[in-house]
C-alpha positions, 0 to 999 in steps of 0.5 A: 500500500505504501509503495502505491501511495508514493508512486501515485504522489510521484505521478501526480506530483505537479497537481499536488503543488498546483492547488491548495486542495491537492496539497492537502491531499498529498499531506494526508496521503503521506500521513496515511502511508507513514504514521504506522510505519515500523521504521519511521517515527512520524512527526515525533522528535521527542520519541526519536531522541528518546529511542536514540538514547535508549538504543545507542543508535544515531538519530536520522531526521528527515524534514520534508515539505510533502507537496513540493516536487523538488527531491520527491524522487529521493524522498520516495526512495528513502521511504521505500527503503531500497536495497542500497539504503535499508541496511544503513537505515537499520543502524539509525533511529529514523524520524520523518518530520513534515512541518516546522511548527515545533522545531527546537531552533537551537538544534534544527538549523539547516537550509530553510529554503529546502523541501528535503533535508536530513539532520544526523544527531547523537541521542544527546542532541549533538549534531553530526551533520546535515544533508540537503543543499541548494545545489540539490534543490535546484538540480535534481541530478545532484540528488542521488541514492548513492550520494545519500548512501555516502552521507549515511555512511559518513554519519555512522563513521562519526557516530562510531568515533563519538564522544572522542570526536565531540570537540571537532563537532562543536562548529556543527552545532546551532548558532545563537538565534533570536528565537528558540521556537518558530511559534515565538517569531512575530510573523508566526506567533498567534497564527499557528499551533505546535501541532497540525490541525488534522481535523481541519485544514492541515495545510493552513496549520503548517509552518513550512521550513522556508517560513522560518528564514522569511520570518527571521528576516522580517523580524529584523526588518520590522525592528528597523535593523539591518538583516545580517549577511548570513540571512540574506545569503544563507548557506553558500555553495561550494561554487562560491569558492570556485569549486564544482563537486562530484554528485556521489562522493561526499565532497570530491572536487571535479573542477576548480575555476580559474582565478577563484579563491580555491585555485589561489589556495591550491585546491586541485581537481581530484581532491577530496574535501574531508573537513572544513573549519575543522568539521568533518563532512557528511555531505556538501551541506556541511560545507555550506554550513561551515561557510554560513557560519564563517564571518564576512570579514576582511581577509578571513581565513578558512581552513580545509582539509583535503585528501590528495594521493592518499594523504591528508593536507591542510589548505587555507583559503583567504576570504576577502571582505564582502565575499558573501555578497557575491553569492547568488541568492535570487533563485531561492524561495527566500528571495521573493519576500526579500524583493518585497522588502527591498525592490517592491516586488521587482525581478531584476536581471543584469544585462549581458555585455551584448545586450548593453552594447546593443542598447549603448550602455556602459559595460561597467555601469548598473543596468538591471532589466526589470524582468517582472513585477509583483501583483499583490501585497508588498510585491505590487509596490513597484508597479504602483510606484510607476515601474514597468516591465522592460525598464532598465535601472541605471542608478539606485540609491546612489549606486551606479556600478555594475552589480547583480540583483543579489548584490543590490538586495543585500545593499538595500536590506542592510543600508536602508531600513523600513520606511526609508525611501530610495531614488531610482533612475531608469531608462524606459526606451531611450527616456531617462526617468526617476522615481522614489521607491519606499522600503518595506 
């Protein structure tokens, strides 16, 4: 029965994401299939930690937004317990969590924009590692059963060395956050309860993981405080360092970009990254976590350990000031609320050199083409202010140099606060215009 339900979800997944009614059905089907499963504890973290302590097994927690198409194949494969994974899953206490309402945010810190994540714990609450990165989310080809298997094996290896390796895991633990519980966040408080409303509209009672990041950013904005850099550019990928990693191995380098931070530091194709900032890796998500926790400061040193020709060696990367502002955050789920705060719902694209030449624009100047405009709520502000699709922004808040939408969002979310107004100059055809855009 369980296999039938998940195959049905896969085949009809698009419709589940399309309407509230179908999303509701997807969640209820998930509960029907899993709540009495012999392996998986369903939405019961307390039981999971208790069993991990009792049995001495490590704890594996899958966090899954059920109706979302992304990673649906991997999610189904993990739940169906194929031949590759079952012997490894037998060595864990397994918990499936489908909502973020009652997460302890001192423990559960991961990439909130994802629809599938896994965290590995000791029964005492110590985090062993994370699986699930934006690379996985945006490209399903980077999410494989064999890759997940490698992460399970890596987590079991860390567990076997615990507590002797506990000091090396210190950097993997949750960082201080303004809120311990999602229900304490101003945007969520009073609107949700700790438990899902299975007797009513379950989808409307669910706090989705992406809402945690959205609400955290909104809390800073509403207090008229700059949003911290790590929450504008969360969980940077290996690409930020100039690295392309293999799909299946935990962190094997397949390409090093010319002139990148990694190349300057001496990282080579074929290197296996085994630790970052002293933290052993379970997956590329652990690399992103280490980058997330690394300061955006002048000449910040990041140490990695790589295995090359059978030997481990240290590699030190020097990160320049503002390195996180080069991260592209515009494809993330969290980018849409940030656009509402900073650009009134405009979707902006940096014109290519060819497009600039065709329009007679400076190759080094600001030229952000308005690809789209929001239509509702905060995202309708730019349209109401007078901006139109096809406009080209050439100056914003005094900034004239070339930059991406991502970098502009960072500037406006940190330098301009709620209630401020910025001057925006743009081209509409050949006519130069200026409008005043309020910050939200």
